[in-house]
Backbone as a ProteinNet text record, in pm:
[ID]
protein_1_A
[PRIMARY]
MSHHEAFDDHEHPSGFPPCRVCSSTFDPDHKASWFGICHHCVYKILIVVFIVMISLSYIAWFGIV
[TERTIARY]
3991	3848.6	3777.1	3699.5	3626.9	3499.4	3436.2	3313.2	3203.4	3192.7	3087.6	3109.1	3232.8	3261.6	3228.6	3254.7	3224.2	3073.4	2998.4	2853.2	2785.3	2850.3	2791.5	2775.4	2853.5	2842.7	2725.8	2670	2560.8	2427.3	2324.5	2189.8	2140.2	2088.1	2037	1895.6	1862.8	1725.8	1628.8	1504.9	1407.9	1348.6	1361.7	1303.8	1163.4	1101.8	968	975.8	917.7	920.4	830.5	855	770	633.7	539.5	405	414.8	338.8	343.3	273.3	189.4	115.8	187.5	216.4	272.3	421.8	482.4	625.4	671.2	579.4	619.8	652.8	737	771.2	661.5	647.6	543.1	586	491.1	512.6	514.4	612.5	617.3	491.8	420	298.2	182.7	183.8	76.9	134	102.4	157.6	79.6	142.9	81.5	-19.9	-103.5	-195.9	-118.7	-186.3	-121.2	-62.2	-114.5	-70.9	43.3	92.1	201.9	157.9	32.6	-21.9	-52.3	-13.4	-38.3	-187.8	-228.5	-370.6	-429.2	-349.6	-399.5	-435.4	-351.4	-378.6	-494.2	-509	-621.2	-752	-760.3	-882.5	-908.4	-803.8	-820.5	-871.9	-817.7	-861.7	-1005.6	-1043.5	-1181.6	-1279.6	-1242.6	-1329.3	-1348.4	-1240	-1250.8	-1337	-1319.2	-1400.4	-1546.7	-1574.3	-1711.7	-1776.5	-1704.8	-1758	-1781.3	-1691.6	-1709.7	-1831.1	-1851.9	-1968.2	-2097.2	-2101	-2221	-2246.7	-2143	-2158.7	-2209.2	-2154.2	-2198.4	-2341.3	-2382.3	-2519.5	-2617.9	-2583.6	-2669.7	-2676.4	-2564	-2562.8	-2649.3	-2642.3	-2721	-2869.8	-2908	-3049.1	-3111.6	-3041.7	-3101.6	-3052.6	-2959.1	-2910.9	-2853.7	-2764.4	-2708.4	-2615.1	-2558.8	-2461.5	-2530.5
803.2	828.1	766.4	846.1	795.6	725.2	662.7	588.8	682.2	800.2	893.7	947.1	966.9	1013.1	904.9	780.6	671.2	653.5	680.3	663.6	770	884.2	991.8	953	857.2	813.7	719	663.2	567.7	639.9	572	627.7	619.6	728.5	731.1	675.7	591.7	539.7	652.1	640.1	746.8	749.3	641.7	637	582	569.4	514.8	385.1	277.2	152.6	163.7	84.8	91.8	28.9	60.6	2.9	-146.7	-224.5	-370.2	-417.6	-334.2	-374.4	-327.7	-197.8	-143.5	-112.5	-127.2	-104.6	39.2	133.5	273.3	328.5	429	489.9	586.9	605.7	692	837	922.7	1065.1	1097.8	1172.7	1201.9	1271.5	1344.1	1411.3	1313.4	1204.4	1105	976.1	949.8	831.5	707.7	594.7	468.5	425	330.6	274	181.7	124.8	36.1	-86.6	-124.3	-245.5	-220.3	-97.2	-65.7	-52.9	-12.6	2	149.9	202.9	344.9	368.7	492.7	526.3	496.3	508.7	478.5	330.5	244.5	100.5	62.6	131.9	104.6	131.8	242.6	273.8	172.1	127.5	26	-104.5	-143.4	-266.7	-254.3	-139.5	-119	-124.9	-71.2	-77.6	-222.5	-299.6	-440.5	-517.7	-494.4	-561.8	-524.6	-398.5	-352.3	-421.7	-433.8	-500.5	-648.8	-713.1	-854.2	-870.8	-780.9	-788.5	-774	-683	-666.2	-791.7	-847.2	-969.3	-1084.9	-1101.4	-1209.5	-1189.3	-1065.7	-1041.6	-1077.4	-1047.7	-1089.1	-1240.8	-1306.3	-1454.1	-1510.2	-1451.3	-1499.7	-1476.5	-1361.8	-1330.6	-1405.6	-1417.2	-1473.5	-1614.1	-1666.4	-1802.6	-1826	-1740.9	-1750.6	-1871.3	-1914.4	-2024.9	-2156.1
465.6	450.4	570.9	638	753.4	708.5	802.8	773.8	721.8	778.4	738.7	597.4	559.6	424.1	321.7	354.9	263.6	250.2	356.5	353.7	268.9	249.4	170.1	22.7	-24.9	-163.8	-185.9	-79.5	-91.3	-79.1	-125.1	-117.4	27	78.7	214.2	215.5	312.6	321	354.2	306.2	324.2	464	539.2	672.2	671.9	554.9	542.3	462.8	513.3	437	314.2	211.3	92.2	117.4	32.9	40.1	15.1	88.5	73	-53.5	-114.3	-234	-359.9	-368.6	-492.4	-483	-367.9	-343.8	-367.8	-370.4	-383.3	-245	-240.1	-112.7	-71.8	57.8	110.2	106.6	81.8	93.1	242.5	290.2	434.9	486.6	400.6	445.3	462.7	387.5	393.8	451.1	573.5	639.7	596.3	609	570.7	676	637.4	734	827.5	922.1	1018	950.5	835.3	768.3	670.3	661.6	570.9	427.3	405.6	271	248.6	132.6	104.5	83.2	94.4	85.7	-51.7	-155.6	-289.7	-300.9	-248.5	-253.4	-162.1	-49.5	40.5	-32.7	-105	-179.1	-289.3	-356.9	-461.1	-401.8	-288.4	-223.2	-176.9	-122.3	-78.5	-195.3	-310	-427.7	-472.3	-474.3	-513.7	-414.3	-286.1	-184.5	-200	-227.8	-246.6	-366.8	-476.1	-595.3	-568	-495.9	-460.5	-370.4	-276.1	-187.7	-266.1	-362.3	-444.8	-527.1	-586.3	-665.8	-581	-461.3	-373.2	-325	-305.2	-264	-374.5	-501.2	-612.9	-624.4	-601.8	-607.5	-494.9	-377.4	-263.4	-285.5	-339.4	-358.1	-474.9	-585.1	-705.8	-735.8	-661.8	-681.7	-818.9	-863.5	-997.7	-1010.4	-903.2	-910.2	-934.3
[MASK]
+++++++++++++++++++++++++++++++++++++++++++++++++++++++++++++++++

């Protein structure tokens, strides 16, 4: 058995690294961002950042703390 025949029994790597946040593999049609994060996680992170910014602005304006 040659090396190539033995390798056929193993799982071939997809060529795309997994997302750093959710560990899912990337769809070849949708490439990852520069940071290795899939687009779904980028949108989730942006929503959380947006909500934190709104909360901090209310704290700054009204002095809730």
